[in-house]
N, C-alpha and C positions, 0 to 999 in steps of 0.2 A: 306530826309530821306532816308538811303541806305536799301536796301531790308535786308542787314544781321542784321542792327539795329532792324527793324522791327520784323524779327526772333527771336532776342533775347529777345525782348520785349514781344511778344506772348509766349515764351517759358515759360518766367518769370511769366506770367500772370496764365498760366495753371498750374504752381507748385504751386501758390499762392493759386489757387483755389480747387485743389487736397488736400493739406494741411489744409485748411480751411474744406473742407467737412470731412475729416477723423478727424479731432479735435473736431469737432462738433458732430459726431456719436460717438466718442471713449472715449470723456472725462469722460462720466460716468463710464466708465470700470476702469478707474484709481483709484478709490476711492471705488469700488464695493467690499465687503467683498469676500474673498476666497469662493468658494463653498465646500460643504461636509466636512467643518472642523469639526473634534470630538472635543465635548467638554472636555476639559481635567481636569476642575475643579471638574467634577464629578467622578474621578477617585479616588479622596480623601475619597470618602466614602466607596471605597474597602479597605481602612486601618484599622487596629485594633486601637480603642481608647487607648490604652497602648501598648508598646513595650519595653520591659525589656532590648533587646539586642541592642538598639541603644538610643543614648544619643542625643538629639538636644538643641541647643544654639542660641538665638537671637544675631544679631549685627546690630549695625548702623555704616555707613560709610559715609565721604563725597563726594559729586561728582561735576563736573565743573556746572557753575552756582550758587553756594551755597546751592545745593539740599541736602538732606540726604537719602539716600537709605537703605532699609531695607532689611537684608539678614538672612540667617540661616547657621548654620554650624553643619551637622549630621556626626557621625561618630559610628563606634561599640564600645559597653562597655567593651565586653571582652578581646580584643585585641588591640594592636597598629596597625593604619592603615598602609597599603602597599603604599597607594598614593592617591592622592587629585583629584577630579574631580570638576570643576568648571561649573556647569550648567547656560546654557542660555535659559529661557523659551521664547516661541512664542508671537505674537502679542494676546492681549486681554487674556492672562492667567496671573500666579504669579509664582514666585519663589517657591512657598510652594508645587507645584506639583513635584518637584525634589523628595520629599518622597515618591511619586509613582514610577514615572519613574526611578529613581535611587535605587530601592528598592534592587535589585538583586545586585547591585555593593556595597550596605551597608553590606548586607548579605555575600558578598564574601570577606569584609575587607577592603573597601575603604571609605574615608571618602569624604563627600560633601559640598561643598559650594553654595549656591544658592542664588539668591536676586531679588528682585523686580525692573524691568528697571523703570525709570522714567515715573510718569503718569501709573503706574500700582500697584495693591496691597496697600500696606501700604506705598511705597516710596512716596516721596514729588512730588507735580505735577507742571511742570513747564507751565506757564500759557501762555506763547509765543510758546509752542510747541503742536502741533495737531498732535499725532502719528496716522500713519496709518500702515498697511502691508508691506510698502516698508522701505528698510533699511536707515538708517540716521546717521548721525555723533554723535548723541547723544547715540545711542546704542553702539558704539564703544567706546565711552568716558565713558560709564558708566562700560563695561567690564573692561577697564583700571582700573579705580577706585576699582573696586572688587578686582583684582589682588594687586595693593598696599595695600588694607586692607589686603589681605592673607598674605603678606610679614609681616606684623605687629603682625600676632598672631603667637607666639612662639610655640604653640602646632604642628601647622599644616605647618608652613614656610619653613620647610626642607625637605616635602615630593615631590616627582614627582608630576608634575602639569599636567593634561589633561583637554582639554576644551571639553564640550559636549552640542549641541544646537540643537533646533527644528526651523524649518520653518525659519522665520526672524532672531531667534536667532543661528540656524545654519549658516546662511550668515554672521552674524557678527562674530562669532566665526571664521571662516576661515579668514576673513580680518585682525582679530587680530592677527592671527598665521601667517599670510604673513607677517606682519609688525614687528613679532618678531621672530628671531631665536631661542630666549628661548622655545618658544612653538612647541613642537614636536608632540603631540598626540592630533588629534581633530576627534571627532564622531558627524556626522550628521544626522538628519532627516528632510526630507524635504526641503534642500538647494535649492536656486533657483538665476539664472541670472534674472536683471531686465527687459531686452528688450526681452528677449524669454517668459518670464512668460507672459507679457503683450500681446506679439503677440498671444500666444496662447490662451489666455481669449479674446482678441478683436475677433479673428476669430470664436471662438465658438460663442460668443455673436453676432454677424454680421450674423450669419447662422440662428439666429432666426428671422431676419428681411429680409435678401436679399438672392437670388439664390446663391448657392455655385460657379456657372462659372463667376458671377460679381464679388466676392471676389476674386477670383483667378486671375483676372484681374489687380488687385492693386498691384504693385510691395512691395515686403517685405520691402526694405529700404525705401519706402515712408513712412511705417506705423510706423518703428523705427524711421525716423526721427521725426513724428509727437509725437511719446510718449516722445521723447527726449525734444523736444520744451514743452510740457505738464507738464513734471518734472520741467523743469528750470522755467516756470511760476509760477506754485504752490509752489515752495521752500518757497517764503517769505511769502507766505499766510500759510504754515503749520510751520514756524519757524524753518527750518532746511535745510541742505545741504542733498541731497540725497546721498548714497554711492553706488556704482555700484560693484559688487562683480567681474565682469569680467576681469580687466586688474591687479587683484591680483592672479588671478589662477596659471600664471607661476611661481610665487614666492611659490607657495605650492608644487614643484615638488619633495624635497627632505623629506616632511612631512610625517609622517604616518597617514592616514586617514582612515574612516570608513563611509561610506555611507549606513544608512537603507533607503530602497527603497519600499515604499507601492505600489504594483501592481495595486490597484483600485483606487489611489490617482488622482483624478480630479482637484485638485487644484494646485499641483505641479507634473505634469506628469511624470512618470518613465523616459521617454527619457530625462527630464532634468538633470538627474544624468549623463547620458552619453555624453550631452553636457558639462558638467561641467568635466569630467574627461578628455575628448578630448583636452580641452583647456588646462589641467595642462599639458599633455604631458608625464610627467613621475612621478611617484611618488609610495611609497608603500601604495598601494590603497587594502581594504577590501571593498566589497560589498554585502550587505545582503540583499537579496529580499524577501519580506513576501507577499504571497497570502492573497486575500481576505481583504484587509488593505486600508483604505483611509487615508486622510490626518490627520497627528498626532496621530492616532490610532495604532501605531505600536505595542507597548507593551500591549495594551488592547485586540488588537485580536491574537498575537502571543508571549504570555508571555515567553514561556521557550526559544523559539529561539531568542527572542530579548534580553533576559538578558543573554545568552551564548555568543551572539555576542559581547555585551559591556565587558564582563568580560574577554574573550578571548583577546579582543582588548587591554584593558588597562592594562591588567596583563604584556603585553609586556614593559611596560615602565621602563626604568632602573633606578636603584636606586641613580647611580651617577650624575641623573639629578637634584636632590634635590639642593636647593639655588637658583633654577630658579626664583621662585617669588621674592627673593629680590634683584636681579640683573633685574630684568624687567625694562624697561623703556618705560611709554605709548608713543606712537607715536602720531605726529598731522594727522590729517585726510587729506591724500592725495592721490593721484593716483600713489605714487611712492612706491613700495612694497619693503621688505626688499631684498636685492640682493644678501645675502649669501646662495648659493645653490650648491649642488653636482649634476651632469646630471646622468642620469638614462635613463632605456628604455621606449620607447614609450608605452603608454596605449591606445590601439585602444578602440572605443567606443562600439564595440559589445563585448568586453569581460567580461562584467558583466554578472554574474551568481547568482544562490541563495545563494550561499556563497563562495566566492572566494578570495584568497590572491594574490597579485601581487607583487612580491619581485623587489626592484629597481634594 
């Protein structure tokens, strides 16, 4: 056997050993709950028992797999709504929190459609799907089902539609918008990229047990490869196909996007938004940075600033974008985003500020 073949075999063996060690050490991180996540369900205690200015209606609609999802339509009583916001809740929450998160929008004259993702709240449970905080094809499918339901509601189907999501719901909203040119306005709090989020958590978790110098010796691409292998292995176990937001970012370059960033967020660190906007490269982007704010706690911590950012952003939706719900065609979950875009200026990662608008 030639020396070259021996070198190849040794290199392959070393790679296998490295991957095994990383996976063995980091696999628990894959399903570890995000740290310092704010309990949004407690915010419902902040709401009045009765509010004569808001009308809330419950709806049921079908989703893929023969499931039934539960949702609500909230709108102002005193005036016709100027737009419709589809709210996508985070993992381990329910669509009901939209009554708190979207309170400012409701008071400003917007209607809100919110729903419970499968395996959450009052929606049906998919026994084959074990949901975690990683985005899957099921969340994308559920949002598309919600948009179809909106198109069948005559009192709201003609309104301009915007998406608003938090954490996993934020990433799902961005993927849906990337796959459909009919969705123009998307607001996000805590959106993340899979590999980068895992890498950040794995490094912080590893530093509890190993010296920082040792961790820095491990190439980043080795950790990313191990993460991809773990996701691939766990998909059958979890009953889903994981969806990576990163390939869809370029398709968002002509969308109007609002990123709400908690400066003290340790679950999805603020630099994550910089990575996302850097990969989008060009877009009409607004970034709202909230001091002293942890994950999912933006409105609870900075209520006035939070509401003002959302209202100012969604008030830009043009009325002529109505009928978009009826013409929306749910996309298959692939890594091929919508290709209809308009080029614009590059958005540098360091351009994020407390409240900054970036024209295309």
